[in-house]
PALUM-31087 format. One record per residue (C-alpha): z negated, y, x negated; residue in one letter. Coordinates in nm, 2 decimals. Example, Ala and Ser with C-alpha at 12.3 -4.5 7.8 and 13.67 -1.06 7.14 Angstrom:
residues 2
+--------+--------+--------+---+
!      z !      y !      x ! r !
+--------+--------+--------+---+
!  -0.78 !  -0.45 !  -1.23 ! A !
!  -0.71 !  -0.11 !  -1.37 ! S !
+--------+--------+--------+---+
end
This chain:
residues 195
+--------+--------+--------+---+
!      z !      y !      x ! r !
+--------+--------+--------+---+
!  -0.02 !  -0.02 !   0.01 ! M !
!   0.04 !   0.37 !  -0.13 ! T !
!  -0.27 !   0.58 !  -0.13 ! Q !
!  -0.18 !   0.75 !   0.23 ! A !
!  -0.14 !   0.41 !   0.40 ! E !
!  -0.46 !   0.29 !   0.22 ! F !
!  -0.62 !   0.59 !   0.36 ! A !
!  -0.51 !   0.52 !   0.67 ! R !
!  -0.60 !   0.12 !   0.70 ! H !
!  -0.96 !   0.24 !   0.60 ! R !
!  -0.98 !   0.54 !   0.84 ! G !
!  -1.06 !   0.81 !   0.53 ! V !
!  -0.87 !   1.11 !   0.46 ! S !
!  -0.66 !   1.12 !   0.17 ! K !
!  -0.92 !   1.31 !  -0.03 ! A !
!  -1.17 !   1.02 !   0.01 ! V !
!  -0.91 !   0.83 !  -0.15 ! V !
!  -0.84 !   1.03 !  -0.45 ! T !
!  -1.25 !   1.06 !  -0.47 ! K !
!  -1.20 !   0.66 !  -0.48 ! W !
!  -0.98 !   0.67 !  -0.75 ! K !
!  -1.15 !   0.93 !  -0.98 ! A !
!  -1.43 !   0.73 !  -0.96 ! Q !
!  -1.27 !   0.42 !  -1.06 ! G !
!  -1.31 !   0.22 !  -0.73 ! L !
!  -0.91 !   0.21 !  -0.67 ! L !
!  -0.76 !  -0.06 !  -0.82 ! A !
!  -0.39 !   0.00 !  -0.89 ! L !
!  -0.10 !  -0.19 !  -0.94 ! T !
!   0.16 !  -0.10 !  -1.24 ! D !
!   0.41 !   0.10 !  -0.97 ! D !
!   0.08 !   0.33 !  -0.87 ! G !
!   0.02 !   0.11 !  -0.52 ! R !
!  -0.31 !   0.04 !  -0.43 ! V !
!  -0.42 !  -0.35 !  -0.49 ! N !
!  -0.60 !  -0.39 !  -0.13 ! V !
!  -0.80 !  -0.70 !  -0.18 ! E !
!  -0.94 !  -0.58 !  -0.53 ! A !
!  -0.98 !  -0.23 !  -0.42 ! T !
!  -1.20 !  -0.34 !  -0.09 ! E !
!  -1.40 !  -0.57 !  -0.32 ! W !
!  -1.47 !  -0.25 !  -0.53 ! N !
!  -1.56 !  -0.06 !  -0.24 ! L !
!  -1.81 !  -0.35 !  -0.15 ! D !
!  -2.03 !  -0.35 !  -0.44 ! Q !
!  -2.14 !   0.03 !  -0.36 ! R !
!  -2.49 !   0.01 !  -0.24 ! P !
!  -2.54 !   0.01 !   0.13 ! A !
!  -2.75 !   0.30 !   0.14 ! K !
!  -2.61 !   0.58 !  -0.09 ! Y !
!  -2.82 !   0.95 !  -0.09 ! R !
!  -2.92 !   0.91 !   0.21 ! G !
!  -2.59 !   0.80 !   0.36 ! G !
!  -2.49 !   0.43 !   0.48 ! V !
!  -2.17 !   0.31 !   0.29 ! T !
!  -1.96 !   0.05 !   0.50 ! H !
!  -2.04 !  -0.28 !   0.43 ! R !
!  -1.76 !  -0.56 !   0.53 ! P !
!  -1.79 !  -0.96 !   0.47 ! V !
!  -1.66 !  -0.96 !   0.12 ! R !
!  -2.07 !  -0.92 !   0.01 ! T !
!  -2.17 !  -1.21 !   0.15 ! V !
!  -2.35 !  -1.38 !  -0.15 ! P !
!  -2.10 !  -1.63 !  -0.37 ! G !
!  -1.76 !  -1.44 !  -0.29 ! S !
!  -1.59 !  -1.42 !  -0.58 ! Q !
!  -1.45 !  -1.10 !  -0.74 ! R !
!  -1.07 !  -1.09 !  -0.70 ! P !
!  -0.83 !  -1.11 !  -1.03 ! A !
!  -0.85 !  -0.76 !  -1.18 ! R !
!  -0.52 !  -0.56 !  -1.23 ! E !
!  -0.47 !  -0.44 !  -1.57 ! P !
!  -0.61 !  -0.05 !  -1.53 ! P !
!  -0.40 !   0.25 !  -1.53 ! P !
!  -0.27 !   0.46 !  -1.81 ! V !
!  -0.52 !   0.75 !  -1.78 ! R !
!  -0.40 !   1.11 !  -1.91 ! A !
!  -0.53 !   1.18 !  -2.22 ! P !
!  -0.87 !   1.40 !  -2.22 ! R !
!  -0.84 !   1.81 !  -2.28 ! V !
!  -0.89 !   1.92 !  -2.66 ! P !
!  -1.18 !   2.12 !  -2.71 ! Q !
!  -0.99 !   2.45 !  -2.78 ! A !
!  -0.74 !   2.42 !  -2.44 ! D !
!  -1.10 !   2.34 !  -2.25 ! A !
!  -1.22 !   2.65 !  -2.39 ! E !
!  -0.92 !   2.84 !  -2.27 ! A !
!  -1.00 !   2.69 !  -1.91 ! R !
!  -1.37 !   2.83 !  -1.93 ! D !
!  -1.46 !   2.48 !  -1.93 ! E !
!  -1.75 !   2.52 !  -2.12 ! D !
!  -1.96 !   2.19 !  -2.21 ! P !
!  -2.25 !   2.35 !  -2.30 ! D !
!  -2.35 !   2.55 !  -2.00 ! F !
!  -2.67 !   2.70 !  -1.91 ! D !
!  -2.84 !   2.42 !  -1.69 ! L !
!  -3.09 !   2.71 !  -1.59 ! D !
!  -2.80 !   2.95 !  -1.44 ! N !
!  -2.84 !   2.93 !  -1.04 ! P !
!  -2.47 !   3.09 !  -1.07 ! N !
!  -2.28 !   2.81 !  -1.21 ! L !
!  -1.89 !   2.72 !  -1.15 ! P !
!  -1.88 !   2.41 !  -0.91 ! L !
!  -1.76 !   2.17 !  -1.14 ! N !
!  -2.05 !   2.24 !  -1.37 ! Q !
!  -2.30 !   2.27 !  -1.09 ! A !
!  -2.17 !   1.91 !  -0.96 ! I !
!  -2.25 !   1.76 !  -1.36 ! Q !
!  -2.56 !   1.91 !  -1.39 ! R !
!  -2.69 !   1.81 !  -1.00 ! K !
!  -2.58 !   1.46 !  -1.12 ! E !
!  -2.75 !   1.47 !  -1.46 ! N !
!  -3.07 !   1.57 !  -1.29 ! F !
!  -3.05 !   1.30 !  -1.04 ! L !
!  -2.95 !   1.04 !  -1.33 ! G !
!  -3.27 !   1.15 !  -1.50 ! L !
!  -3.47 !   1.13 !  -1.20 ! Q !
!  -3.37 !   0.78 !  -1.14 ! R !
!  -3.41 !   0.64 !  -1.50 ! K !
!  -3.77 !   0.78 !  -1.45 ! Q !
!  -3.85 !   0.61 !  -1.12 ! A !
!  -3.78 !   0.26 !  -1.32 ! V !
!  -3.93 !   0.38 !  -1.57 ! E !
!  -4.22 !   0.43 !  -1.38 ! K !
!  -4.23 !   0.09 !  -1.18 ! E !
!  -4.17 !  -0.08 !  -1.51 ! E !
!  -4.48 !   0.06 !  -1.65 ! G !
!  -4.29 !   0.26 !  -1.93 ! K !
!  -4.39 !   0.63 !  -1.80 ! L !
!  -4.69 !   0.73 !  -1.65 ! V !
!  -4.79 !   1.02 !  -1.42 ! D !
!  -4.93 !   1.28 !  -1.69 ! R !
!  -5.15 !   1.46 !  -1.47 ! A !
!  -5.32 !   1.09 !  -1.41 ! A !
!  -5.35 !   1.03 !  -1.78 ! A !
!  -5.47 !   1.39 !  -1.85 ! E !
!  -5.78 !   1.35 !  -1.59 ! R !
!  -5.85 !   1.00 !  -1.77 ! L !
!  -5.88 !   1.12 !  -2.07 ! F !
!  -6.08 !   1.44 !  -1.97 ! F !
!  -6.32 !   1.26 !  -1.80 ! E !
!  -6.38 !   0.99 !  -2.03 ! T !
!  -6.39 !   1.24 !  -2.33 ! A !
!  -6.66 !   1.39 !  -2.10 ! R !
!  -6.84 !   1.04 !  -2.03 ! D !
!  -6.84 !   1.00 !  -2.40 ! L !
!  -6.98 !   1.35 !  -2.46 ! R !
!  -7.27 !   1.34 !  -2.23 ! D !
!  -7.35 !   0.97 !  -2.37 ! A !
!  -7.37 !   1.10 !  -2.68 ! W !
!  -7.60 !   1.38 !  -2.60 ! L !
!  -7.81 !   1.15 !  -2.45 ! S !
!  -7.87 !   0.97 !  -2.70 ! W !
!  -8.14 !   1.11 !  -2.94 ! P !
!  -8.38 !   1.14 !  -2.61 ! A !
!  -8.35 !   0.73 !  -2.54 ! R !
!  -8.34 !   0.60 !  -2.93 ! I !
!  -8.62 !   0.90 !  -3.09 ! A !
!  -8.88 !   0.70 !  -2.90 ! V !
!  -8.80 !   0.38 !  -3.09 ! T !
!  -8.74 !   0.53 !  -3.38 ! M !
!  -9.06 !   0.72 !  -3.40 ! A !
!  -9.29 !   0.46 !  -3.35 ! D !
!  -9.10 !   0.24 !  -3.64 ! E !
!  -9.15 !   0.56 !  -3.88 ! L !
!  -9.46 !   0.64 !  -3.75 ! K !
!  -9.34 !   1.02 !  -3.71 ! V !
!  -9.36 !   1.26 !  -3.37 ! D !
!  -9.09 !   1.17 !  -3.15 ! P !
!  -9.06 !   1.52 !  -3.01 ! R !
!  -8.95 !   1.65 !  -3.38 ! A !
!  -8.71 !   1.33 !  -3.45 ! L !
!  -8.55 !   1.42 !  -3.10 ! T !
!  -8.49 !   1.76 !  -3.17 ! Q !
!  -8.37 !   1.63 !  -3.56 ! V !
!  -8.12 !   1.40 !  -3.39 ! L !
!  -8.03 !   1.63 !  -3.12 ! T !
!  -7.92 !   1.93 !  -3.38 ! A !
!  -7.69 !   1.65 !  -3.56 ! H !
!  -7.53 !   1.51 !  -3.25 ! V !
!  -7.44 !   1.88 !  -3.15 ! H !
!  -7.32 !   1.96 !  -3.49 ! Q !
!  -7.09 !   1.67 !  -3.48 ! H !
!  -6.98 !   1.72 !  -3.12 ! L !
!  -6.90 !   2.07 !  -3.22 ! A !
!  -6.68 !   1.95 !  -3.54 ! E !
!  -6.49 !   1.72 !  -3.28 ! L !
!  -6.48 !   2.03 !  -3.00 ! G !
!  -6.48 !   2.01 !  -2.67 ! E !
!  -6.28 !   1.80 !  -2.40 ! P !
!  -6.00 !   2.08 !  -2.19 ! A !
!  -6.04 !   2.07 !  -1.89 ! A !
!  -5.62 !   2.18 !  -1.85 ! D !
!  -5.43 !   2.00 !  -2.10 ! L !
!  -5.11 !   2.11 !  -1.98 ! G !
+--------+--------+--------+---+
end
């Protein structure tokens, strides 16, 4: 089929078929016609839900179905050299924070951010990525608990040591407390906001 015939066959516009071709979903024969079976198979491999929408899911996605023989990929036009891209105002190093990007760069920025967001979600599910706020909170609470335990140590241990050394427990508590405070001052206080 031609691309226009395939668009009518699928009940979509020619622009959608052109988009599929750009995405590599359209399997073309050597003479530029659409290999219907291979293209249908490619389209059926898309996720059932994509960015909130639902894709058409015919019977080809039944487990055990085999992919049809693949046609050789069509010859693509060579990439535009960097000098020509600059002449057409296509800056590969565009500012990601610019709110007034041209459409092609805005789409590229959106796709990049969506990809990064999905990658982070997968890494978080696999335990390779942790929630920074939760980790900072845990670190702060652990450091505070250790500090509090260290500060209460002189009062607990001074009585036992005073009995063994035959000295005044209050004086020993003061000496131990001074050393603990000096040590904690060298370590520093845990910051409540590490961001």
